[in-house]
C-alpha positions in Angstrom: 85.0 111.5 94.9 87.5 111.7 92.1 89.3 115.0 91.1 86.9 116.9 93.4 84.2 116.4 90.7 80.8 115.4 92.0 80.1 113.7 88.7 83.1 111.3 89.1 83.5 108.9 92.0 84.8 105.4 92.5 82.5 102.6 93.2 82.6 99.3 95.0 83.1 96.2 92.9 81.4 94.1 95.6 78.3 96.2 95.9 75.1 95.1 94.0 74.0 98.7 94.2 77.1 99.9 92.2 76.7 97.1 89.7 73.0 98.1 89.1 74.0 101.7 88.8 76.7 100.9 86.2 74.1 98.8 84.2 71.8 101.8 84.3 74.6 104.1 83.0 75.2 101.5 80.2 71.5 101.5 79.4 71.4 105.3 79.3 74.3 105.4 77.0 72.9 102.7 74.7 69.5 104.5 74.4 71.0 107.8 73.1 70.7 108.5 69.4 73.9 108.6 67.4 74.5 105.2 65.9 75.9 101.9 66.9 78.2 101.8 70.0 81.1 99.4 69.6 82.9 100.0 72.8 82.3 101.3 76.3 85.1 103.0 78.2 85.1 102.9 82.1 87.4 105.6 83.4 89.2 105.6 86.8 89.0 101.9 87.4 91.4 101.1 90.2 91.5 99.0 93.3 89.8 101.3 95.7 90.3 100.3 99.3 86.7 99.8 100.3 85.5 98.5 103.7 81.7 98.7 103.2 79.4 96.1 104.6 79.4 94.2 101.3 83.2 94.1 101.2 83.5 93.0 104.8 81.1 90.1 104.3 82.5 89.2 100.9 86.0 89.3 102.3 85.2 86.9 105.2 83.6 84.4 102.8 86.4 84.8 100.2 89.3 84.2 102.7 87.5 81.3 104.3 87.2 79.6 100.9 90.6 80.6 99.4 92.8 80.5 102.4 90.9 78.4 104.9 90.9 81.3 107.5 88.0 83.7 107.8 89.7 87.1 108.0 88.1 90.3 109.2 88.9 93.7 107.5 88.3 95.5 110.8 91.1 93.5 112.6 94.1 93.7 110.3 96.6 93.0 113.1 95.0 89.7 113.8 95.8 88.3 110.4 99.5 88.6 109.2 98.5 87.9 105.5 95.5 90.2 105.4 97.1 92.7 103.0 97.9 90.0 100.5 94.4 88.5 100.9 92.8 91.9 100.5 94.7 92.5 97.2 93.6 89.0 95.9 90.0 89.7 97.0 90.0 93.2 95.3 91.3 91.8 92.1 89.0 88.8 91.9 86.0 91.0 92.8 86.9 93.5 90.0 87.2 90.7 87.5 83.8 89.3 88.5 82.3 92.9 88.2 83.6 93.5 84.7 82.7 90.0 83.6 79.1 90.7 84.8 79.1 93.9 82.8 80.2 92.0 79.7 77.6 89.3 80.3 74.9 92.0 80.7 75.9 93.7 77.5 75.9 90.4 75.6 72.5 89.4 76.9 70.8 92.8 76.5 72.5 94.2 73.4 74.0 91.2 71.7 77.7 90.1 71.5 80.5 92.3 70.1 80.4 95.4 72.3 83.9 95.7 73.7 84.4 97.0 77.2 87.5 98.9 78.2 88.0 99.6 81.9 90.9 102.0 82.3 92.9 99.5 84.3 96.0 99.8 82.1 99.0 97.6 82.8 102.2 98.0 84.7 101.5 96.8 88.2 100.2 93.5 89.5 96.5 94.4 90.1 95.9 95.6 86.6 97.9 93.0 84.8 96.0 90.3 86.8 92.7 91.8 85.7 93.8 91.9 82.0 95.0 88.2 82.2 91.7 87.2 83.8 89.7 88.7 81.0 88.2 91.8 82.8 88.7 93.9 79.7 88.3 93.4 75.9 90.6 96.3 75.0 93.7 97.1 77.0 93.9 100.8 77.4 97.1 102.6 78.3 96.7 106.3 79.4 99.7 108.4 79.9 98.4 111.9 80.4 101.7 113.7 80.9 104.2 111.7 78.9 105.0 113.2 75.6 107.0 111.6 72.8 109.9 111.9 72.1 111.1 112.7 75.6 109.0 110.0 77.3 107.7 106.8 75.8 104.8 104.5 76.6 105.9 101.8 74.2 106.9 99.6 77.2 103.4 99.8 78.7 101.9 99.3 75.3 103.9 96.1 74.8 103.1 94.9 78.4 99.4 95.4 77.5 99.8 93.2 74.4 101.7 90.5 76.4 99.3 90.5 79.3 96.3 90.3 77.1 97.7 87.7 74.8 97.4 89.9 71.8 94.0 91.5 72.4 93.4 95.0 71.1 95.5 97.5 72.8 95.1 101.3 72.7 97.0 104.3 73.9 96.0 107.8 74.9 98.9 110.1 74.7 99.1 113.7 75.7 100.6 116.0 73.1 102.7 118.9 74.1 101.8 122.3 72.9 
């Protein structure tokens, strides 16, 4: 649950249920009147620390293939590199999730609808996702940084660099 709001909660990038739910949300948005939709924004996209059954099974398979050792999320002390492996798994799973959303949009509604998960840039997970093509538009949100005292130019430039020049947008809060 995000921000104590029952309408906002994080999902699991490994879960087929979450993927189908997000496709239904996309379909719902696309069926509303109001004109052509050129971009879909996904808010609060982060690397949630999920340990559901789908993640546990997927993580075992992922680590066996990537590291040659089948690691178990329920036994972190048994695997000294588990934290690193989990970060890799979370990132690669999120990339696959958003690539599947893009594929779905292209197949169902035709090419050209941009997706913009709010993954931003500035730390390893998000920059990795941007580099791997999980987003079409790099979005930088700085809710409480107001020019001229604070600047988001650095993150904006990081977004351009990480995305190799893709469209980059900023949401800035404006002081009263």
